[in-house]
LUMMI-188285 format. One record per residue (C-alpha): residue in three letters; x, y, z. Coordinates in nm, 2 decimals. Layout:
# LUMMI-188285
[r 'ala'; [X; Y; Z]]
...
***
This chain:
# LUMMI-188285
[r 'unk'; [8.61; 9.35; 9.04]]
[r 'unk'; [8.91; 9.22; 8.85]]
[r 'unk'; [9.08; 9.46; 8.62]]
[r 'unk'; [9.19; 9.31; 8.29]]
[r 'unk'; [9.52; 9.43; 8.15]]
[r 'unk'; [9.75; 9.35; 7.86]]
[r 'unk'; [10.10; 9.31; 8.00]]
[r 'unk'; [10.29; 9.14; 7.71]]
[r 'unk'; [10.27; 9.06; 7.34]]
[r 'unk'; [10.15; 8.70; 7.41]]
[r 'unk'; [9.84; 8.84; 7.58]]
[r 'unk'; [9.79; 9.10; 7.31]]
[r 'unk'; [9.80; 8.82; 7.05]]
[r 'unk'; [9.54; 8.62; 7.24]]
[r 'unk'; [9.32; 8.93; 7.26]]
[r 'unk'; [9.36; 8.99; 6.89]]
[r 'unk'; [9.26; 8.63; 6.81]]
[r 'unk'; [8.96; 8.66; 7.04]]
[r 'unk'; [8.87; 8.99; 6.87]]
[r 'unk'; [8.88; 8.83; 6.52]]
[r 'unk'; [8.64; 8.56; 6.65]]
[r 'unk'; [8.40; 8.84; 6.72]]
[r 'unk'; [8.48; 9.05; 6.42]]
[r 'unk'; [8.64; 8.85; 6.14]]
[r 'unk'; [8.70; 9.16; 5.93]]
[r 'unk'; [9.00; 9.23; 6.14]]
[r 'unk'; [9.18; 8.92; 6.00]]
[r 'unk'; [9.32; 9.08; 5.69]]
[r 'unk'; [9.44; 9.38; 5.89]]
[r 'unk'; [9.61; 9.14; 6.13]]
[r 'unk'; [9.77; 8.96; 5.84]]
[r 'unk'; [9.91; 9.29; 5.71]]
[r 'unk'; [10.05; 9.44; 6.03]]
[r 'unk'; [10.10; 9.15; 6.27]]
[r 'unk'; [10.11; 9.19; 6.65]]
[r 'unk'; [10.15; 9.57; 6.71]]
[r 'unk'; [10.38; 9.72; 6.97]]
[r 'unk'; [10.23; 9.76; 7.32]]
[r 'unk'; [10.40; 10.11; 7.34]]
[r 'unk'; [10.39; 10.09; 7.72]]
[r 'unk'; [10.53; 10.36; 7.95]]
[r 'unk'; [10.57; 10.40; 8.32]]
[r 'unk'; [10.30; 10.65; 8.37]]
[r 'unk'; [10.29; 10.89; 8.67]]
[r 'unk'; [10.32; 11.26; 8.69]]
[r 'unk'; [10.60; 11.30; 8.43]]
[r 'unk'; [10.40; 11.11; 8.17]]
[r 'unk'; [10.09; 11.33; 8.21]]
[r 'unk'; [10.30; 11.64; 8.22]]
[r 'unk'; [10.47; 11.54; 7.90]]
[r 'unk'; [10.14; 11.48; 7.74]]
[r 'unk'; [10.03; 11.83; 7.84]]
[r 'unk'; [10.35; 11.99; 7.71]]
[r 'unk'; [10.31; 11.82; 7.38]]
[r 'unk'; [9.96; 11.93; 7.31]]
[r 'unk'; [9.91; 12.10; 6.97]]
[r 'unk'; [10.29; 12.09; 6.90]]
[r 'unk'; [10.50; 11.91; 6.66]]
[r 'unk'; [10.70; 11.61; 6.79]]
[r 'unk'; [11.02; 11.81; 6.75]]
[r 'unk'; [10.90; 12.12; 6.93]]
[r 'unk'; [10.75; 11.92; 7.21]]
[r 'unk'; [11.07; 11.72; 7.26]]
[r 'unk'; [11.28; 12.03; 7.26]]
[r 'unk'; [11.06; 12.19; 7.54]]
[r 'unk'; [11.05; 11.88; 7.74]]
[r 'unk'; [11.43; 11.84; 7.73]]
[r 'unk'; [11.47; 12.20; 7.86]]
[r 'unk'; [11.23; 12.11; 8.14]]
[r 'unk'; [11.43; 11.80; 8.22]]
[r 'unk'; [11.76; 11.99; 8.21]]
[r 'unk'; [11.63; 12.25; 8.46]]
[r 'unk'; [11.47; 11.98; 8.68]]
[r 'unk'; [11.12; 12.11; 8.63]]
[r 'unk'; [10.94; 11.77; 8.59]]
[r 'unk'; [10.81; 11.71; 8.94]]
[r 'unk'; [10.51; 11.84; 9.12]]
[r 'unk'; [10.73; 12.01; 9.38]]
[r 'unk'; [10.94; 12.18; 9.12]]
[r 'unk'; [10.64; 12.31; 8.92]]
[r 'unk'; [10.48; 12.45; 9.23]]
[r 'unk'; [10.80; 12.62; 9.35]]
[r 'unk'; [10.88; 12.77; 9.01]]
[r 'unk'; [10.75; 13.11; 8.90]]
[r 'unk'; [10.58; 13.17; 8.57]]
[r 'unk'; [10.89; 13.35; 8.43]]
[r 'unk'; [11.10; 13.04; 8.48]]
[r 'unk'; [10.85; 12.81; 8.32]]
[r 'unk'; [10.80; 13.05; 8.02]]
[r 'unk'; [11.17; 13.05; 7.97]]
[r 'unk'; [11.16; 12.68; 7.90]]
[r 'unk'; [10.90; 12.73; 7.63]]
[r 'unk'; [10.57; 12.68; 7.81]]
[r 'unk'; [10.28; 12.90; 7.71]]
[r 'unk'; [10.07; 13.08; 7.97]]
[r 'unk'; [9.79; 12.83; 7.92]]
[r 'unk'; [10.02; 12.53; 7.96]]
[r 'unk'; [10.17; 12.68; 8.28]]
[r 'unk'; [9.81; 12.68; 8.42]]
[r 'unk'; [9.77; 12.32; 8.31]]
[r 'unk'; [10.09; 12.18; 8.46]]
[r 'unk'; [10.03; 12.37; 8.78]]
[r 'unk'; [9.68; 12.22; 8.79]]
[r 'unk'; [9.83; 11.87; 8.75]]
[r 'unk'; [10.08; 11.94; 9.03]]
[r 'unk'; [9.81; 12.08; 9.26]]
[r 'unk'; [9.58; 11.78; 9.22]]
[r 'unk'; [9.84; 11.56; 9.38]]
[r 'unk'; [9.71; 11.24; 9.21]]
[r 'unk'; [9.79; 10.91; 9.38]]
[r 'unk'; [9.91; 10.73; 9.07]]
[r 'unk'; [9.95; 10.40; 9.26]]
[r 'unk'; [9.58; 10.40; 9.34]]
[r 'unk'; [9.49; 10.46; 8.98]]
[r 'unk'; [9.61; 10.11; 8.91]]
[r 'unk'; [9.33; 9.97; 9.12]]
[r 'unk'; [9.04; 10.19; 8.99]]
[r 'unk'; [8.80; 10.10; 8.71]]
[r 'unk'; [8.85; 10.27; 8.38]]
[r 'unk'; [8.58; 10.53; 8.42]]
[r 'unk'; [8.70; 10.62; 8.77]]
[r 'unk'; [9.05; 10.67; 8.63]]
[r 'unk'; [8.91; 10.90; 8.35]]
[r 'unk'; [8.70; 11.09; 8.61]]
[r 'unk'; [9.01; 11.15; 8.83]]
[r 'unk'; [9.24; 11.26; 8.54]]
[r 'unk'; [8.99; 11.49; 8.37]]
[r 'unk'; [8.95; 11.70; 8.68]]
[r 'unk'; [9.30; 11.84; 8.59]]
[r 'unk'; [9.29; 12.14; 8.36]]
[r 'unk'; [9.42; 12.05; 8.01]]
[r 'unk'; [9.35; 11.67; 8.04]]
[r 'unk'; [9.05; 11.56; 7.84]]
[r 'unk'; [8.90; 11.22; 7.79]]
[r 'unk'; [9.14; 11.13; 7.50]]
[r 'unk'; [9.45; 11.19; 7.71]]
[r 'unk'; [9.30; 10.99; 8.00]]
[r 'unk'; [9.23; 10.70; 7.77]]
[r 'unk'; [9.59; 10.71; 7.64]]
[r 'unk'; [9.70; 10.69; 8.00]]
[r 'unk'; [9.47; 10.39; 8.06]]
[r 'unk'; [9.60; 10.21; 7.75]]
[r 'unk'; [9.97; 10.29; 7.75]]
[r 'unk'; [10.05; 10.35; 8.12]]
[r 'unk'; [9.81; 10.11; 8.29]]
[r 'unk'; [9.77; 9.85; 8.01]]
[r 'unk'; [9.40; 9.83; 8.03]]
[r 'unk'; [9.24; 9.58; 7.80]]
[r 'unk'; [8.92; 9.75; 7.68]]
[r 'unk'; [9.00; 10.10; 7.58]]
[r 'unk'; [8.88; 10.25; 7.25]]
[r 'unk'; [8.95; 10.62; 7.18]]
[r 'unk'; [8.66; 10.72; 6.95]]
[r 'unk'; [8.79; 11.08; 6.93]]
[r 'unk'; [9.12; 10.97; 6.78]]
[r 'unk'; [9.14; 11.07; 6.41]]
[r 'unk'; [9.36; 10.77; 6.31]]
[r 'unk'; [9.12; 10.53; 6.49]]
[r 'unk'; [8.82; 10.68; 6.31]]
[r 'unk'; [9.00; 10.66; 5.97]]
[r 'unk'; [9.13; 10.31; 6.01]]
[r 'unk'; [8.81; 10.17; 6.16]]
[r 'unk'; [8.64; 10.24; 5.82]]
[r 'unk'; [8.81; 9.92; 5.69]]
[r 'unk'; [8.67; 9.66; 5.93]]
[r 'unk'; [8.34; 9.84; 5.96]]
[r 'unk'; [8.32; 9.86; 5.58]]
[r 'unk'; [8.22; 10.23; 5.59]]
[r 'unk'; [8.26; 10.48; 5.30]]
[r 'unk'; [8.27; 10.79; 5.52]]
[r 'unk'; [8.46; 10.86; 5.84]]
[r 'unk'; [8.23; 10.79; 6.14]]
[r 'unk'; [8.16; 11.04; 6.41]]
[r 'unk'; [8.29; 10.95; 6.76]]
[r 'unk'; [7.93; 10.88; 6.86]]
[r 'unk'; [7.87; 10.65; 6.57]]
[r 'unk'; [8.20; 10.47; 6.63]]
[r 'unk'; [8.11; 10.42; 7.00]]
[r 'unk'; [7.79; 10.25; 6.90]]
[r 'unk'; [7.94; 10.04; 6.61]]
[r 'unk'; [8.22; 9.90; 6.82]]
[r 'unk'; [8.04; 9.80; 7.14]]
[r 'unk'; [8.05; 9.43; 7.04]]
[r 'unk'; [8.43; 9.44; 7.03]]
[r 'unk'; [8.44; 9.46; 7.40]]
[r 'unk'; [8.63; 9.34; 7.61]]
[r 'unk'; [8.90; 9.34; 7.35]]
[r 'unk'; [8.89; 9.71; 7.24]]
[r 'unk'; [9.25; 9.78; 7.33]]
[r 'unk'; [9.36; 9.51; 7.09]]
[r 'unk'; [9.13; 9.67; 6.83]]
[r 'unk'; [9.28; 10.02; 6.90]]
[r 'unk'; [9.64; 9.89; 6.87]]
[r 'unk'; [9.56; 9.71; 6.55]]
[r 'unk'; [9.38; 10.01; 6.40]]
[r 'unk'; [9.68; 10.25; 6.48]]
[r 'unk'; [9.92; 10.00; 6.33]]
[r 'unk'; [9.70; 9.97; 6.02]]
[r 'unk'; [9.67; 10.35; 5.99]]
[r 'unk'; [10.05; 10.37; 5.98]]
[r 'unk'; [10.07; 10.08; 5.74]]
[r 'unk'; [9.82; 10.25; 5.50]]
[r 'unk'; [10.02; 10.58; 5.52]]
[r 'unk'; [10.35; 10.40; 5.44]]
[r 'unk'; [10.18; 10.21; 5.15]]
[r 'unk'; [10.04; 10.52; 4.99]]
[r 'unk'; [10.34; 10.75; 5.05]]
[r 'unk'; [10.49; 10.90; 4.74]]
[r 'unk'; [10.86; 10.81; 4.70]]
[r 'unk'; [11.09; 11.11; 4.69]]
***
């Protein structure tokens, strides 16, 4: 089975145009925001560990803790497994997050193999780690592996922004959104990126000047 990915902006643009053919209500959104950034990263252990570290924290707090972990060379599986809890707490990790990063290290995920697995198999593999849920796994699929048909129905910004092309007056539940967007496949990553960009555009448009 071939695995469809989005590796560059030209491919993303082609996927957006194909998406608009399926769902023309995306056209005004595309006109407003243009081709969004791919926001790609290299993936691997560090990417997932950083996602765990940042859970339920502000961007500034998460960045501060991550920099301390980098400075003390505590961003590899070997370093995490060798460190005691006191050392990890000293860098700002809570007891719960220490359990999570240890779980990630102990699972010894073959990140190269993930590139060859179907989306649901990747999600199944990643969510066996404590602290990694379906949303985090989908973000890995989209931004680390570049998969072309990822739609995070649990993401608040996606649910809010999707009200526009779906012409909804109330924010849909994840289950409702899953059903309503099936026909957007196999271009749901393009839809996700457009909806995130549109959400940011709406926030900027409605921001009160200071």
